[in-house]
Each structure stands twice: as structure tokens, then as C-alpha cells.
N, C-alpha and C positions, 0 to 999 in steps of 0.2 A: 719567357719561362727559363730558367737556370738549366743549363746543359754540361754535361762532362763528355770530353773528347778523349776517347781511349785509342791508342795506337798499338796494334798487334803486330810485332816485329817478327814475323814467322820466316821460316826457310823458304817455303813454297809461295807465300804471299805476304805483302805487307797489307794492312787493313787499317781503315779510319772509321770509327763507329761513334755516333752521338747517343747519348742517354739523357732522358730528362730525370726529375726528381722522383718520379713513381718507378724508375728503372725500365721504362720501355725503350726499346731501339727506335730511334727516330729517323736514323739515316745511316747508311753503311757504303763505304767505297773501298775497293782493293784493286791491286796491281801485281802481277808477278813480281816476286823479289828480283832485282836486277843483277842476278849472279852470273858470272862468266866462267867457264870452265876450260881447262887447257889440257892437251894430251898427257901431260906428265901427272895428272891428278890433281892439279891446282883448282881451287873452287874460291873466287875472289869477288869482291863488290868494292867498286870505287866509291869513296865517301861522298863525293859530289852526286853520283847517281842515285845513292841512297837519299841524300836530302832533296834532290829533285823529285823522287818517287814520294816522298813523305808530302811534299807541298802539293803534288798533284792529287793524290788521294784526299788530302784535307780540302783542297778547292772544290773536287768533285762532290763534296757533301752538299753543295750549294743546290745542285739540280732537285734531290728529293727533299730538300729542307732549305729554302733560301735565307730564312733567317737564323738558321742553325748556328752558325760560326759566331755571330754576333751575340749569342747568348751563351757562349762557353764561359764557364767560371773556373774550370781546372782542366789541366792536360796530364794524362797518366799513360802508362804503357803496360804491356805483358810482353815478354822476351825470350827469345832463344838465348843459349849461353855457349860459352867456349868458342865464340865468333869475337875477334878482336882486332884492332890496330894499333899502331903506335903513332903519336905525335911527336913534333920535335919541340924545342925548348920555346918556340914561338906560338904553339898550338896549332901548327901546320901538319896535316896527315903525311907521314913519311911513306907509308904503304897503303894498299887498299886493305879493306876488311879481309881477314883470313877467316874464312868460314869453317865452322866446326867439322863439316864432312870433308875438308880438303885433306888429299891422300897423300901430299909430298913428304910427310913426317912419319910415313907408315913404318919405316924402318927402325924409326925411334920408339916404336911401341914398347920394346922391351926396356928401354932406358926409362920409359914413363913408368912402367909397371915396377921397376925397381925402386924409383923415387916413392911410390906409394907403399913400399916396405919401411920407410922411415918410422921408427919407433913411435906409437901413439897417433899413426895417421888417420886410421878409420875412427877411432874414439874421438879425435879431434875435429876432423873435417866432415864426417858423416858421409863420406864418399868410400865405397867398398875397395875400388881399385882404379888404376888409370890405363889408358891405351892411347893409340895415335890420334884418336878424336878429340882428345881434350888439349886445352891451351898449352899445358907444360910441354908437351911434346913438340908442338908447333912452335912454341918459343925456343925450345933446344935447336929445331931445324933452322929456325931464322938467324939465331946467334951464330951459328956454325956456316951457314951460307952467305949471310950478309952482316959480316961483324962492323962494318962502317955505319951501318943502320943503328945498330945498338949503341955505338959511341954518340950518334947524333939524338938519339930519343929523349923525350922528357917526360911523356906521360904513356901510360898503358890504359886503354878504354876498351871495355866490351862494348858490344853493340847498343846496348840501352845507355851505358856510360857516355857513350859519345852523343846519343840523342840529348842527354840531360846536360852536356858541356854545352852544346850547341844552342839549346833553348833558354839556358839560365846562366852559362859562363861558369857553373860550379864543376868540379871534378868529384863526383859521386856514385857510388855503385850500390846496386841493391844486395841485400844480404844473401837471399836465396840463390840468385843468378851467379854471384861471386862464389858462393859456398860451393857449388856444383863443379867449379873448376878444380876443387881439391887444395886451394891455397889459402882457405879461411879456417880460422878457429869459430866454428859457428855458434857456440855457447857464449863466447866472449864478443862476438862480432867484430874481430879484429884479424888483419893479416897475420898467418902464422909463420913466424920468423924461420923456425928450422926450416920448413920447407921452401920459403922463398929465397934464403940464402942459397940453398942448392941450386936454384934456378938463377941466381946472381940479379936478382930483381932489386934494383935500389928502391928503398923506401920512397923515396921522392917521386917515383913513377906511380905509385899506387893510389888510388882515389879513396876518399873518406868512404866508410862503410855505412849505409843508412837501412834502417827497417823498413819493409814494405808498408806503404801508407803514411811515410814520412812528408810533410808539406815543407817543400823547399822555398817557398815563397813566389813572388810572381815571375813570369816570363821576362827576359830582358825585353827591353822596347823594340829593339830590331827583329827579334825572333816573333813577337806577337804581331808585328806588321807583316812578317813573312807568311805566317800562317793564317793571318786575317782574322785573329782573334782580340778580344778586348785587351787594353794594356794591364788591367787590373788582373787578368786571368792567372790563376796559382798553378805551380807544378807540383804534381803529386809523385812520389816514388812508386812505381807499380811494383811488379814482380815477375819471377820466372813463369813463363807460359803454362807449364804442367800445373804449377800451384794456382795460378790465376783461373785455369780452367776448373780446378776443384772448387774454390770459390764461387765461381760463376754457376756452379750447380747446388751451391748450398752446403758444401762440405767444409764446415767452419767450426764445428764443435767435437770435442773428444769423441772417438769412436766411429765418427763419419767415414765413409768409405766412397770413392767415386772411381769410375774407370773411363778410359778414352780409348777406343777402337779407331784408329785412324792411320796414318803413316806408320806408327808404332803402335804396340797396345802396352799402356801403361796402366798401374793402380796405385791410387793415392789414399792414405789413411791419415787423418787427423789425430794426433796424440798428445796427450799431456806430458810434458818434459821430454828430454833426451832419454834414449834408451841405450843401455849396454849389452842388451841381451837379444838382439835382432837376428835374423838369418844373415849370413855373411855377404849375400847379394843385395841388400836391402840399403836404398840411399835414405838419409835424414838430412832436413834443411830447416832453417828458421822460418817462421811465420809472421804475420802481421801483429801477433801477441807473444810477448816473450815467454809466456807460459806453454805455447803450444809449438809444437813441430809437425812437420809433414814426413812420413815416411812414404816410400814410393819404390816401385819395381817397374822396369821396362822389359820388352820381349819384342822379337822381330815378326812373330806369328801374329798378325793383325788384318785389318782390311786391305792392306796392300797384296794379299794373298788372292783376294777376290779380283782387285784391280789388275794383277798379272795375268790371272786366268782370262780375265775380260778381254785384254788387248790381244790374247792369242785365238780369240774366236774369230771365225770368218766375218761375222755380221757385226762384231764389236757391240754385242747385247748391252744395252744401258743397264746401270746398277738396278733400277726399278724393276727391268724385266726379269733380271737374275733373282732378285728378292722375290718376285711373284713365283716364279719358278721353283725356287727353294721350298715354299710353303706347300708345294704340291708333292714333294718327295718325303717318304717316310723316315721317321728317326733311324739314324744309322745308314741312310742313304744306300740301302740294299747291298751293304758291305763294301762300298767304295770308299777308300781311305786315301789321305793326302799324306804322300812320302815324307819321312823326315830325312835330310831338310826339305822344307816344303817349297822353297824358291828355286825352282829347276828352269831349265831353259824353254821347254816346250811343254803344254798342258798334259799331252799323254804321259810323258815320264813323270809328271807331278802326282800321279795317282796310283795306287795299287790296288789290286781286286776288281779291276774294271773288265767289263765284257761289253757285247753290243747292246744289253739292255740298258747299260746306263746313259743317261742323258745329261744335259746342262743343268737340269734341275737337281740331280744327284750330285753333280761336281760342286754346285752352288751351296747345298745342304752340308756336304762332307766338309767344305772349307768353313762354313760358320760353326759347325761342331768342332773342328779341330781349334779355332780360337776360343770357343768356349771353354775347352779343355785348359788351353793356355791360360786364360782367365782365372779358372778355378784353382790352378797351380800358385798363381800370383796372390790371389786373396787368402789362400791358405797358409802360404809363407808370410804374408803380413799379419793376418788374424789368428792364425793358429785355432784353437778350440772356440775362441770367443767370436762366434759368427755375428756379422754385422745386421742390423736391424733391417736394412734395405741398401741398395747400391744404386747411386744416381750415375746415370750413363750420359756420355758425350762423344764427340767425335762424328764422323760421317755415318758410321754404322748405327748410331742412335736414331737415325731416320727409320730404320728397319724394325717393325714390329716382330716379324717372324724371328730375326736375330735375338732381340730383346727377351722373347718368349723362351727361346732356346737357352739362353743364359740363365734365365730365372729358373727353369727347370733342371739345367745341369749342376747349378750350384746350390739348389734349394734355398734361394733367397730371393725376396721381391726385388724387381729392377723398376726404376722410376726414371722417366724422360721428362726434361723440363722445357718449357715452352719457347726459351730464347734460342734462336739460332746461332748467335755468337757468344757462347758461355765464357770463353776467355776473355773477351772484351768486356763483357759484363762483371768479370771477377775483378779487373783492373778498375772500372768504375765505382764498384762495392768499396774499395780501398780508398779511392778518391772521395766518395761520398763520406766515408768514416772521417777522413782528414777534414773535410769541411764541416764536419759537426752535424751531419744529416742523421746519424745514428751510429751504433757500433756495427762492427761488421756482422756479427750474429743477427742483429735486428734488421740491418738492411738486407742480409741475405734471406731472411725469412720473408720480407716483403716484396723482393723483387725477383725471387726464383720460385716459380710456379710450377707444381709438377702437372704436367699435361696427360700422361699416361702411365699406367700402372700396370705391371706384368706379375701376377702372383704365380709362384711355382706350383705345378700339379703333381701331387704324391706319384701316380702312376708313371709320368714321365721322368720324375727323377729317378725312380728305381731303374727304368730302362737305360737312363744316360749313365747312372752308376755302373751297371754291367758293361756298357760301351766303353766308357772311359777306362775301365780295368784292363779291356783288351787293346785299347789304344796306347795305354801307358806301357804295355807289353811289347807293342810294335815299336815303341820309340825307346824302348830302353831307359824310361824316365823313373823317377821315384814314386 
């Protein structure tokens, strides 16, 4: 049976997933992303350790599915962005990957923000602003601290660009991942010269830009042998992981909205055409379809708050136990509130209004309600008065029926959870299936993404949350 191999190039984990022609997940393997950190804020990954990790997880797919690799007809990816390396003129890595969260360029955040003031920046790139997490700041840092490397370089590669070059020999980047670096004209799918010139990026360094779902042809013979897949296996350009997650829960038509409550909170809306009238903090990026764009918001109030609280508990209660406890606490958590900013050093300092009556149940409930408020803000900023018909949920928090019901009640919008445990990998597989001619992305998304649980809003609970959120907005000083 024909299968698709999707590689999820995440910051926390690298994953390999096999999907069949029905969109079923046949096998999954993962390993922690081999990142090393240094006291000066460095966050790097040697290219050979990356390649070794990819080989290992692909090989590990044989354990649950011994025939799986021999049936792979396409390889694709979902990727983080603003993680990059430089190759020399012989295509040898000059440096390890500099990961997007590397902090050695933090003092150049102001210069990055100044670059984002280039006339036409937001209307061309779809990126609201820049800071030290972006590739631009890290390139400035690298050029100033290692000018000899700048002279030796021949190619610039994002993480997925390097994967593509390794497996096909071609220097190609995906439009959405490249777009989120702030260096691309996302309507023309071309490098934006006024910006690249300020960074002194030679055009010869830059990869060709391809739309998500582009078939680049077969893998090189050596790469196919390295991964243990058939020589005729195709390589299909995947996409940015946030967009892949949206595709993987079926958010592929105009007006669709999906959210991820994981390490960060993100909301993605599928829209027809590029918009010049969005809130100033909204990102825009190209999709698999020239007529469609993804609009996106990020936030730091997410499942990380619950993880931080969990780590501070004496018994390190598992997520499932905190989820069960949250269901026993009343809406509003008997007045317990998460302080802004929420990520504080110790659990007692993270909350306001607490006393001896409050337990872990109230704390977990208060965190879930705080994240629901943050999500309500994101959806409001993206959608305005045009409320979504429903919101598809992904990320670790999508496992929690309690949290999904809180969100549905808080936003007065139905929430839907889908049955695939790896929606980001599934989204990449849908792109590969589209390239193979198995169907359009909307057709495959309809067939392969199945709603497993539905959470309808309850009017009386929405009223209670509307009153609670008015109070919480006052505490946080938010609009």
C-alpha cells in the first residue's frame, strides 16, 4: 500500500510519521531535537546530528510497520523557521544550525526592529515586526562576530531547506517558512530586495522559493538509500509547522479557524487573498493555494502555564490528574486569578486572590480560563464581528475535554477535536497527497480529518464567562 513519510522538524522533537492513502497514521517515531545550549545564550544543532536523528527516526518506523518504508511514495515535511545555517561554496556546513530561540543576538533586537521599519515592510512580507528571535538579527550578529564565515559562505539554508538540499540536491525553500523570516515578498513569492540588501545577503546565497505542495521530483539515489525508501520516491515541499497543523485539522477553506494550545498559543485563520486591513500584530503567509493566505497570531499564555505549575508541585501531578481536578472546580475558580505576567518563578506568586480554600483544582481551572481569555482575544482580533462557524483544536490541550468545553463556553463558538494525534504531520501528508494527484487539499482534508469530539457552547456558561472576562481584562489592563 502506498504511504507518505512526513517529517516534523520541531524545536522540541523531530518526528517521522507514515500515512496511508486513507490518511491513517500507520507508524510514528520521534526523538528529542539534538539541540545544545551554551551559557552565553547559544542554541545550536550540528547538521550531522540533525541528519543522524532523521535517519534514526525513519529507521525506527520499521518497528511498528516493517513494510512501511518500502511503500513510501513521497517524503515531505512540516518545519520551524528562523533556524538556519550557512554552507560554503562546496555545500559543506560552515556553522551548526542557529536555532530561532538562540539569544546571542538579543542586543540586536533594536536593529531588527529598525529594519522592520523599511517602507512597505508589513504590506510586503506579512510580518508585523522583528526582534532578536528572527533570522535577520542572527545574521547581523554572525556577520559582525564571524566576518570570515561571511566571506566563505555560498548558500543560506533554513532547516527545511537543508533537508531539501540533502535529500534532492536542490536549493529550495518553502514560501510560508521563508515568509516568516521577514525577507520575502509573499505575494510575488520572491526575495524582497530592499530588505535583503540591507542585510547584505548576496542573491546567490538565496534558495528558489516554492509554494507548499510543490513536487520537486525523486529523491537522489544516495538519499533514498540512506532513508531506506524506494528510489522512485518523490520529494514534496511541505510547509511551516503552524500552517501544517491548520491543514491537518481541516482548516483549508476561507473562513476556517483553528487553534493550537501547546508551548505557545496560536490561532490561524484561512482567508481569501492578502489583506491590508488587519490588526497590526497579525501575521500573514502564503498557503498551498495562490488564492488563499493564512492569518496568524501568537501568544505566550498557553499550555506552558499549566506545565510550569505542574513542575512546581511537590508530587508533579500528571496533566491527566490536573485535568480531572479542574473539572471539579467551579467557573471562576472561587476568585483565584493568574497574575499578569503569568510565568513567574514560583506557584504561589503566580496567583492572586488565593487563600487556604484554594487547591490544585482551582489553580488548574484558573490557568485554563486565563488561556481561554487569551484565545478569545486572538479570535476577536483575527475575525472581528465575523465569528467562525466552529474552531478546530490541536496541540496538547486538545486532549482535555474540560479545557475545550471552557473554550467553547468562553468564546460562544463550537470547538471540534479531530482524531489524528499528529495533525501537523497529517497536514504535511495532505500536501504530499495533493502533489501525488490523490485529490485537492480540501478534498483530502475532508476525507482524512475526522471530528472525534464536539463541544457546543452553553448559554448560561457563556454569560458567566463574559462577566468573568470583563473582570480579568480589568486586572490585566487589557483592552
